[in-house]
N, C-alpha and C positions, 0 to 999 in steps of 0.2 A: 835820824838814825834809829835803828831798831836793834834790840839786843835780846838775848835769851835770859829769861828770869826763872829762878827756882822759887816756889812759894807753897804755902799751905795755909789752912784756915787757923785762926787762933784757937778754936776748940780742939782741933787735931793736935796742935802743938802743946796745949795744956795737958793732954793725956799721954802723948808720946815723947814730948821733949823736943827741943830745938837742936838740930845737928850743928856741930862746930867745924866739921871738915867733911868734904864729899864722901870720904870712906865710910862715915857713920850712916850714910843714906842706905846702906845695905840692911840696916836694922829698922828701916821705915817702910811704910806702905807706899809703893811708888805707883803713880798713875801715868801711863804712857800710851803711845799709839803702836808700839811694837814690843815684842818680848823675844829675847831678852833686851833689857834696857842697856843702851850704850851711850852714855852722856860724857862728853869731853869737858874737862875743866883745865885751867892752867896747871901743868905738871901732874895731872891725875886724870885717869879715865875710869869711870864707874861702869862696871859690868855687873848687872844684877837682874833679878826677876821682877817683873811688874806684877803688882797685885791685881790691878785693873787695867784693861786695855780698851781704848775707845777709837772709833774710826774718825771721829771729828774732834777738833780742838775744843769746841764749845761743850761737848759732852764731858770731856776730861775736866774742863774748868768747872762745870756744874758739880761734878763729883768732888773736886777739891774744896769748893765752897761749902759743900755739905759735910766736910770733915773726913772724907774717905782716904786722904793721903796727901803725898807731895807730888806736885806737878812741875814740869819744866816746859815753858812755852815762850813764844815771842812776846815781847813786852806790850805791843799794842792791843791784843785781845784781852790781856790781863789788866790793863790800865785802870778801868773803872772799879774793878774788884779790889785792886790794891789801894786806890784812892779812898774807897768807902770803908776800908778796914775788913772786908770780908775775907781777904787773903793777905798774908804777911810775907814779905820778901825774905828769902833765906840765903845765907852765904854770899852776900853781895861782893865780898873781896875775892871770891872765886869765879866771878862771872867773866866770860870771854869779852873782849872789846866789842862795842856795838859796831854794827855794819851800816853803811849808808843805804838809803832807799833810792832806787833809780826809777825814773819814769822814761820808758823807751818808746820812741815814736819815729816815724819816717820823716826826715827833714829834707829841706830843699824845695825844688820846684814842684814836687809831688805832695807836699804837706798842705792839707786844707786849713783854712782859717779856723774852722770849728775844732780841729784837732789841736792846733796851736793854742787856742783859747782854753780848751779843756786842760791841756798840759800846764799852762800858766796858773789856772785855778788850782790844780792838784798840788803844784809846787808850793804855792802860798798856803794852802790849807794844811799841808803836811808840816811845813815849817812852823806853823803857829799852834798846831794841836799838841797838847801836853803829853799825849801818849808817845810822841816821838822825841821828847825831851828827856833823855836818860840822865839820871844823876849818879 
């Protein structure tokens, strides 16, 4: 499963404080791919201005690690940064439920053995990888 995670660096949180509700994010520096920011939470939708915008998720993650603000991204590209302590998960009780990961391929008499082997490998690897084990 993969979910959307909100996080920021410990250094950023030390200077700006940790939000207790999604509405408080309007007072924070938001890092996003679009402006205005439109982030859905259970029973709340945040509409605010992004302080920084990036075309790539990795660029936004790098900015968050450097203390530029709060980012919301899928859990798997954030996994190593969260595990190492470079980023800290925020508002976990306001996260939307995780979604399953699907591997789609052509099945039946047209499916090659190479494709089937690759799919089997992906399924096993994804099930075992800690980035897809949301707590």
